[in-house]
MDTraj code that builds the backbone (N, CA, C; nanometers):
import mdtraj as md
import numpy as np

residues = "MET ASN LEU SER ALA ARG HIS PRO ILE VAL ALA ASP LEU ALA LEU ALA VAL THR ARG ILE VAL ILE GLY ILE ILE PHE VAL ALA HIS GLY TRP GLN LYS VAL SER THR PHE GLY ILE ALA GLY THR ALA GLU GLY PHE THR GLN MET GLY VAL PRO LEU PRO THR ALA SER ALA TRP PHE THR ALA ILE VAL GLU LEU GLY GLY GLY ALA ALA LEU ILE LEU GLY ILE LEU THR PRO ILE ALA GLY ALA LEU LEU LEU LEU ASN MET VAL GLY ALA LEU VAL LEU VAL HIS ALA GLY ALA GLY ILE PHE VAL THR ASP GLY GLY TRP GLU LEU VAL ALA ALA LEU GLY SER ALA ALA LEU ALA LEU THR ALA LEU GLY ALA GLY ARG PHE SER LEU ASP SER ALA ILE PHE ALA ARG ARG ARG ARG GLU".split()
xyz = np.array([
    [0.0410, -0.1124, -0.0085],
    [-0.0020, 0.0093, -0.0153],
    [0.1377, 0.1095, -0.0049],
    [0.0797, 0.1754, -0.0817],
    [0.1539, 0.3074, -0.1210],
    [0.0920, 0.4363, -0.0351],
    [0.1037, 0.4747, 0.0640],
    [0.0084, 0.5800, 0.1548],
    [0.0372, 0.7132, 0.1064],
    [0.1310, 0.7269, 0.0468],
    [0.1821, 0.8717, 0.0031],
    [0.1152, 0.9073, -0.1191],
    [0.0811, 0.7986, -0.2285],
    [0.0092, 0.8296, -0.3436],
    [-0.1651, 0.8279, -0.2778],
    [-0.1923, 0.8011, -0.1623],
    [-0.3152, 0.8177, -0.1321],
    [-0.3723, 0.9470, -0.0655],
    [-0.2571, 0.9916, 0.0245],
    [-0.2281, 1.0601, 0.1306],
    [-0.0971, 1.1821, 0.0369],
    [-0.0750, 1.2512, 0.0003],
    [0.0000, 1.3152, -0.0481],
    [0.0791, 1.3750, 0.1113],
    [-0.0223, 1.4685, 0.1822],
    [0.0004, 1.5124, 0.2997],
    [0.1102, 1.4672, 0.3972],
    [0.0961, 1.3061, 0.3538],
    [0.1271, 1.2306, 0.4503],
    [0.3115, 1.2171, 0.3754],
    [0.3326, 1.2163, 0.2937],
    [0.4760, 1.2386, 0.1853],
    [0.5292, 1.3771, 0.2214],
    [0.4086, 1.4624, 0.2172],
    [0.5121, 1.6510, 0.2684],
    [0.5167, 1.6070, 0.4184],
    [0.4844, 1.5519, 0.4814],
    [0.4798, 1.6040, 0.6781],
    [0.6252, 1.5196, 0.6343],
    [0.6407, 1.4102, 0.5879],
    [0.7731, 1.3228, 0.6126],
    [0.8611, 1.3736, 0.5389],
    [0.8541, 1.4522, 0.4185],
    [0.9884, 1.5469, 0.3635],
    [0.9807, 1.5903, 0.4613],
    [0.9303, 1.7143, 0.5328],
    [0.9643, 1.8096, 0.6544],
    [1.0420, 1.7778, 0.7698],
    [0.9608, 1.6633, 0.8290],
    [1.0271, 1.6104, 0.9435],
    [1.1795, 1.5750, 0.9030],
    [1.2085, 1.4876, 0.8560],
    [1.3125, 1.4383, 0.7945],
    [1.4373, 1.5917, 0.7203],
    [1.3679, 1.6851, 0.6514],
    [1.4182, 1.8212, 0.6426],
    [1.4822, 1.8978, 0.7428],
    [1.4028, 1.9110, 0.8215],
    [1.4212, 1.9399, 0.9640],
    [1.5303, 1.8860, 1.0651],
    [1.5260, 1.7435, 1.0454],
    [1.5679, 1.6372, 1.1786],
    [1.7026, 1.6424, 1.0969],
    [1.7285, 1.6123, 0.9868],
    [1.8616, 1.6080, 0.9408],
    [1.9202, 1.7810, 0.9282],
    [1.8357, 1.8734, 0.8998],
    [1.9268, 1.9994, 0.8843],
    [1.9920, 2.0332, 0.9999],
    [1.8948, 2.0024, 1.1432],
    [1.9459, 2.0370, 1.2816],
    [2.0934, 2.0060, 1.3095],
    [2.0815, 1.8446, 1.2544],
    [2.2452, 1.7599, 1.3216],
    [2.3354, 1.8271, 1.2001],
    [2.2926, 1.8957, 1.0969],
    [2.3850, 1.9399, 0.9788],
    [2.4482, 2.0575, 1.0751],
    [2.3468, 2.1352, 1.1156],
    [2.3933, 2.2774, 1.1133],
    [2.4640, 2.2679, 1.2687],
    [2.4466, 2.1465, 1.3894],
    [2.5461, 2.1356, 1.5388],
    [2.6387, 2.0877, 1.4585],
    [2.6562, 2.0317, 1.3747],
    [2.7879, 1.9664, 1.3713],
    [2.8764, 2.0737, 1.2351],
    [2.8183, 2.1657, 1.1675],
    [2.8715, 2.2376, 1.1117],
    [2.9091, 2.3900, 1.2246],
    [2.8262, 2.3646, 1.3102],
    [2.8499, 2.5180, 1.4268],
    [2.9637, 2.4271, 1.4742],
    [2.9678, 2.2860, 1.5199],
    [3.0944, 2.2783, 1.6221],
    [3.2572, 2.2466, 1.5637],
    [3.2402, 2.2720, 1.4335],
    [3.3472, 2.3043, 1.3322],
    [3.3846, 2.4591, 1.3443],
    [3.3129, 2.5443, 1.3521],
    [3.3339, 2.6879, 1.3508],
    [3.3581, 2.7315, 1.4666],
    [3.2654, 2.6880, 1.6151],
    [3.3081, 2.7350, 1.7445],
    [3.3549, 2.6843, 1.8395],
    [3.3557, 2.5336, 1.7836],
    [3.3947, 2.4002, 1.9503],
    [3.5596, 2.4038, 1.9140],
    [3.5515, 2.3970, 1.7681],
    [3.6765, 2.3359, 1.7298],
    [3.7631, 2.4677, 1.6389],
    [3.6847, 2.5312, 1.6085],
    [3.7202, 2.6023, 1.4764],
    [3.7930, 2.5370, 1.3992],
    [3.7988, 2.6765, 1.2566],
    [3.8466, 2.5978, 1.1627],
    [4.0024, 2.5247, 1.1727],
    [4.0671, 2.6002, 1.2547],
    [4.2490, 2.5584, 1.2465],
    [4.2245, 2.4062, 1.3293],
    [4.1513, 2.3772, 1.4285],
    [4.1087, 2.3142, 1.5022],
    [4.1012, 2.1425, 1.4117],
    [3.9655, 2.2074, 1.3203],
    [3.9042, 2.1275, 1.2515],
    [4.0260, 2.0738, 1.1479],
    [4.0903, 2.1390, 1.0682],
    [4.1530, 2.1558, 0.9638],
    [4.2446, 2.0190, 1.0196],
    [4.3562, 2.0771, 1.1710],
    [4.4636, 1.9595, 1.2176],
    [4.3885, 1.8474, 1.2414],
    [4.2402, 1.8202, 1.2702],
    [4.2075, 1.6953, 1.2701],
    [4.1993, 1.6218, 1.1769],
    [4.1506, 1.7173, 1.0398],
    [4.1554, 1.6476, 0.9111],
    [4.2732, 1.6060, 0.8686],
    [4.3942, 1.6834, 0.8968],
    [4.5121, 1.6387, 0.8573],
    [4.5670, 1.4790, 0.9508],
    [4.5091, 1.4959, 1.0216],
    [4.5422, 1.3736, 1.0918],
    [4.4578, 1.1889, 1.0773],
    [4.3158, 1.2723, 0.9721],
    [4.2629, 1.1445, 0.9571],
    [4.2829, 1.1641, 0.7727],
    [4.3976, 1.2615, 0.7026],
    [4.4284, 1.1721, 0.5698],
    [4.3522, 1.2924, 0.4700],
    [4.3059, 1.3838, 0.5314],
    [4.1698, 1.4485, 0.3921],
    [4.3020, 1.5181, 0.3322],
    [4.2747, 1.5577, 0.2677],
    [4.3892, 1.6393, 0.1662],
    [4.2851, 1.8054, 0.1559],
    [4.4099, 1.8905, 0.1346],
    [4.3905, 1.9954, 0.1355],
    [4.2760, 2.0540, 0.2932],
    [4.3526, 1.9821, 0.3705],
    [4.2739, 2.0227, 0.5358],
    [4.1825, 2.1440, 0.5580],
    [4.3106, 2.2505, 0.5162],
    [4.2505, 2.3966, 0.5898],
    [4.0822, 2.4214, 0.4214],
    [4.1198, 2.3874, 0.3176],
    [3.9803, 2.4250, 0.2680],
    [3.9226, 2.2946, 0.3082],
    [3.9393, 2.2177, 0.3068],
    [3.8126, 2.1117, 0.3024],
    [3.7538, 2.1459, 0.4725],
    [3.8482, 2.2027, 0.5893],
    [3.7098, 2.2221, 0.6790],
    [3.6582, 2.3385, 0.6636],
    [3.6864, 2.4587, 0.6000],
    [3.6338, 2.5532, 0.5397],
    [3.4692, 2.4847, 0.4516],
    [3.5204, 2.4245, 0.3879],
    [3.3737, 2.3395, 0.2642],
    [3.3239, 2.3106, 0.3817],
    [3.3664, 2.1851, 0.4458],
    [3.2402, 2.1369, 0.5252],
    [3.1752, 2.1577, 0.6133],
    [3.2549, 2.3082, 0.6901],
    [3.1623, 2.4253, 0.7779],
    [3.0947, 2.4862, 0.7472],
    [3.1404, 2.5506, 0.6173],
    [2.9879, 2.6027, 0.5220],
    [2.8692, 2.5119, 0.5011],
    [2.9332, 2.4294, 0.3721],
    [2.8143, 2.3826, 0.3610],
    [2.7121, 2.2916, 0.4615],
    [2.7746, 2.2329, 0.5696],
    [2.7047, 2.1675, 0.7264],
    [2.5918, 2.3039, 0.7371],
    [2.6291, 2.4102, 0.7597],
    [2.6026, 2.5048, 0.8554],
    [2.4923, 2.5394, 0.7187],
    [2.5246, 2.5944, 0.5812],
    [2.4428, 2.6763, 0.5136],
    [2.3497, 2.5611, 0.4640],
    [2.4354, 2.4028, 0.4619],
    [2.2913, 2.3735, 0.4035],
    [2.2559, 2.3042, 0.4645],
    [2.2549, 2.3060, 0.5601],
    [2.1875, 2.2169, 0.6814],
    [2.0588, 2.3608, 0.7328],
    [2.0981, 2.4801, 0.7377],
    [1.9707, 2.5675, 0.7145],
    [1.8895, 2.5826, 0.6444],
    [1.9603, 2.4920, 0.5124],
    [1.8309, 2.5701, 0.4134],
    [1.7749, 2.4291, 0.4003],
    [1.7968, 2.2867, 0.4701],
    [1.7061, 2.1863, 0.4769],
    [1.6294, 2.2634, 0.5860],
    [1.6740, 2.3037, 0.6624],
    [1.5578, 2.3486, 0.8106],
    [1.4234, 2.4196, 0.7198],
    [1.4818, 2.5243, 0.6261],
    [1.3722, 2.6614, 0.5860],
    [1.3137, 2.5854, 0.4987],
    [1.4226, 2.4334, 0.3893],
    [1.3662, 2.4307, 0.2620],
    [1.3286, 2.4970, 0.1526],
    [1.4803, 2.5235, 0.1694],
    [1.4730, 2.6715, 0.0880],
    [1.6242, 2.6034, -0.0635],
    [1.6031, 2.5971, -0.1829],
    [1.7002, 2.5521, -0.2320],
    [1.7627, 2.4332, -0.2186],
    [1.6249, 2.3532, -0.1542],
    [1.6701, 2.1874, -0.1173],
    [1.7482, 2.1086, -0.2089],
    [1.7205, 2.0619, -0.3185],
    [1.8144, 1.9757, -0.4255],
    [1.9662, 2.0788, -0.4347],
    [1.9468, 2.1521, -0.4371],
    [2.1598, 2.2472, -0.4350],
    [2.2272, 2.1572, -0.2934],
    [2.1242, 2.1872, -0.1673],
    [2.1742, 2.1763, -0.0154],
    [2.1840, 2.0440, -0.0397],
    [2.0914, 1.9319, -0.0707],
    [2.0854, 1.8439, -0.0158],
    [2.2217, 1.7736, -0.1306],
    [2.2855, 1.8472, -0.2389],
    [2.3569, 1.7774, -0.3266],
    [2.4647, 1.8148, -0.2911],
    [2.4768, 1.9216, -0.2183],
    [2.6040, 1.9438, -0.1769],
    [2.6371, 1.8768, -0.0068],
    [2.5436, 1.8338, 0.0338],
    [2.5616, 1.7964, 0.2180],
    [2.5895, 1.6065, 0.1110],
    [2.5151, 1.5939, 0.0240],
    [2.5740, 1.4520, 0.0085],
    [2.6600, 1.4455, -0.0645],
    [2.7747, 1.5288, -0.1631],
    [2.9111, 1.5558, -0.1533],
    [2.9900, 1.5521, -0.0167],
    [2.9626, 1.6325, 0.1059],
    [3.0195, 1.6563, 0.1871],
    [3.0256, 1.5158, 0.2687],
    [2.9081, 1.4302, 0.2566],
    [2.9403, 1.3214, 0.3189],
    [3.0058, 1.1555, 0.2641],
    [2.9704, 1.1792, 0.1293],
    [3.0639, 1.0888, -0.0051],
    [3.2058, 1.1067, 0.0616],
    [3.2797, 1.2200, 0.0493],
    [3.3822, 1.2513, 0.0945],
    [3.4015, 1.2377, 0.2350],
    [3.3557, 1.2084, 0.3783],
    [3.3821, 1.2071, 0.4868],
    [3.3699, 1.0486, 0.4926],
    [3.2588, 0.9762, 0.4097],
    [3.3087, 0.8115, 0.3981],
    [3.4411, 0.7719, 0.3337],
    [3.4716, 0.7765, 0.2482],
    [3.5460, 0.7714, 0.1676],
    [3.6429, 0.8078, 0.2463],
    [3.7291, 0.9100, 0.2438],
    [3.8411, 0.9717, 0.3484],
    [3.8696, 0.9279, 0.4421],
    [3.7752, 0.9101, 0.5073],
    [3.7616, 0.8805, 0.7030],
    [3.7227, 0.7622, 0.7299],
    [3.5700, 0.7460, 0.7056],
    [3.4687, 0.6405, 0.7648],
    [3.5137, 0.4775, 0.7302],
    [3.5492, 0.4446, 0.5754],
    [3.4894, 0.3650, 0.5424],
    [3.5785, 0.2551, 0.5973],
    [3.6436, 0.2628, 0.6307],
    [3.7502, 0.1192, 0.6720],
    [3.8098, 0.0994, 0.8530],
    [3.6733, 0.2077, 0.9128],
    [3.6714, 0.1805, 1.0268],
    [3.5111, 0.0720, 1.0948],
    [3.5129, 0.0301, 0.9644],
    [3.3295, -0.0910, 0.9794],
    [3.2079, 0.0299, 0.9935],
    [3.1260, -0.0288, 1.0126],
    [2.9848, 0.0446, 1.0301],
    [2.9805, 0.1284, 1.1646],
    [2.9924, 0.0776, 1.2826],
    [2.9362, 0.1882, 1.4210],
    [3.0136, 0.2916, 1.4266],
    [2.9588, 0.3990, 1.4792],
    [3.0383, 0.5342, 1.5131],
    [3.1058, 0.4953, 1.5914],
    [3.0843, 0.4809, 1.7154],
    [3.1189, 0.4759, 1.8187],
    [3.2668, 0.3760, 1.8332],
    [3.3281, 0.3340, 1.6944],
    [3.4734, 0.2956, 1.6499],
    [3.4794, 0.3615, 1.5544],
    [3.4444, 0.4846, 1.5365],
    [3.4640, 0.5535, 1.4065],
    [3.4082, 0.5524, 1.2546],
    [3.3267, 0.4402, 1.2613],
    [3.2412, 0.4657, 1.1394],
    [3.1694, 0.5189, 1.0531],
    [3.1129, 0.4320, 1.0033],
    [3.0388, 0.5135, 0.8545],
    [2.9204, 0.5351, 0.8762],
    [2.7954, 0.4672, 0.9932],
    [2.6779, 0.4683, 1.0018],
    [2.6001, 0.5938, 0.9924],
    [2.6429, 0.6580, 1.0520],
    [2.6271, 0.8009, 1.0609],
    [2.6167, 0.8945, 0.9264],
    [2.7265, 0.9263, 0.8824],
    [2.8022, 0.9582, 0.7514],
    [2.6870, 0.8828, 0.6164],
    [2.6952, 0.7868, 0.6522],
    [2.6056, 0.7210, 0.5425],
    [2.4371, 0.6955, 0.5841],
    [2.3600, 0.7270, 0.7061],
    [2.2520, 0.7793, 0.7200],
    [2.1956, 0.9693, 0.6854],
    [2.2966, 1.0220, 0.6778],
    [2.2817, 1.1668, 0.6440],
    [2.3235, 1.1792, 0.4959],
    [2.3920, 1.0903, 0.4386],
    [2.4144, 1.1124, 0.3148],
    [2.2717, 1.0966, 0.2538],
    [2.2354, 0.9478, 0.3114],
    [2.1207, 0.8882, 0.2525],
    [1.9709, 1.0039, 0.2444],
    [1.9815, 1.0045, 0.3490],
    [1.8107, 1.1060, 0.3973],
    [1.8874, 1.2934, 0.2811],
    [2.0410, 1.3155, 0.2601],
    [2.0568, 1.4475, 0.1678],
    [1.9703, 1.3524, 0.0140],
    [2.0612, 1.2545, 0.0122],
    [2.0084, 1.1829, -0.1503],
    [1.8839, 1.2216, -0.1704],
    [1.8042, 1.1545, -0.0195],
    [1.6456, 1.1072, -0.0903],
    [1.5927, 1.2785, -0.0732],
    [1.6496, 1.4119, -0.0215],
    [1.6122, 1.5145, -0.0378],
    [1.6529, 1.5814, -0.1994],
    [1.7074, 1.5470, -0.2137],
    [1.7983, 1.6129, -0.3513],
    [1.6647, 1.5617, -0.4694],
    [1.6615, 1.3983, -0.4503],
    [1.5728, 1.3592, -0.5269],
    [1.4183, 1.4233, -0.5692],
    [1.3659, 1.4060, -0.4144],
    [1.2523, 1.4090, -0.3945],
    [1.1828, 1.5494, -0.3655],
    [1.2978, 1.6206, -0.3272],
    [1.2862, 1.7985, -0.3012],
    [1.2631, 1.8675, -0.1176],
    [1.1869, 1.9376, -0.1366],
    [1.1554, 1.9768, 0.0298],
    [0.9942, 1.9588, 0.0523],
    [0.9392, 1.9485, -0.0658],
    [0.7392, 1.9099, -0.0553],
    [0.7124, 1.9848, -0.0108],
    [0.5862, 2.0330, 0.0127],
    [0.4722, 2.1058, 0.0120],
    [0.5018, 2.2246, 0.1358],
    [0.5285, 2.1851, 0.2393],
    [0.5685, 2.2727, 0.3733],
    [0.7284, 2.3124, 0.3581],
    [0.7479, 2.4294, 0.2710],
    [0.8519, 2.5006, 0.2395],
    [0.8556, 2.5828, 0.1595],
    [0.9530, 2.6448, 0.2165],
    [1.0185, 2.7486, 0.1328],
    [1.0068, 2.7433, -0.0205],
    [1.0380, 2.6631, -0.0759],
    [1.0733, 2.5977, -0.1869],
    [0.9364, 2.6444, -0.2652],
    [0.8457, 2.5532, -0.1865],
    [0.6952, 2.5158, -0.2388],
    [0.6392, 2.6705, -0.2480],
    [0.6844, 2.7007, -0.1507],
    [0.6201, 2.8839, -0.1054],
    [0.6543, 2.9702, -0.2727],
    [0.8006, 3.0071, -0.3109],
    [0.8100, 3.0150, -0.3435],
    [0.8107, 2.9998, -0.5162],
    [0.8399, 2.8398, -0.5071],
    [0.8415, 2.8100, -0.6637],
    [0.7068, 2.7810, -0.7472],
    [0.5869, 2.7423, -0.6448],
    [0.4897, 2.7562, -0.6626],
    [0.4324, 2.8956, -0.7182],
    [0.4275, 2.9448, -0.6376],
    [0.3639, 3.0851, -0.6703],
    [0.4174, 3.0973, -0.8288],
    [0.5739, 3.1241, -0.8458],
    [0.5961, 3.1186, -0.9993],
    [0.5574, 3.0840, -1.0885],
    [0.5364, 2.9619, -1.0667],
    [0.4507, 2.8289, -1.1599],
    [0.3162, 2.8398, -1.1993],
    [0.2492, 2.9045, -1.0712],
    [0.1277, 3.0179, -1.1324],
    [0.1011, 3.1717, -1.2025],
    [0.1939, 3.2152, -1.2013],
    [0.2206, 3.3391, -1.2538],
    [0.2262, 3.3293, -1.4045],
])
top = md.Topology()
chain = top.add_chain()
for i, resn in enumerate(residues, 1):
    res = top.add_residue(resn, chain, resSeq=i)
    for name in ("N", "CA", "C"):
        top.add_atom(name, md.element.get_by_symbol(name[0]), res)
traj = md.Trajectory(xyz[None], top)
């Protein structure tokens, strides 16, 4: 039974909840990189993990997580934010977490895979009706 086909509001609510929860997690991680560790501290950690161009990577990651997370929460430019966040998570998976097993407590890939999967879904499906994307772009389509 495809509940979202019979009740499209269910799909829109699911997209809104997913966007907001994932957005909050990304904002928290981006904020941590900027305010708790600082860009220099994040770059130092990236160096120890073998991430190439650690300072540029630290800036990219912090900006994408903060800005992309905020965009998801608001539901604005969702496919673009989702794609950038997915790229960020693929980088984290490949460069840092893939060889450490699944569990995040061991440095594994479960969190980056879950966040990346959610970012992929939002990239593909969009923000849903309860978003700024819908309010702005639906109005433009009607005009």
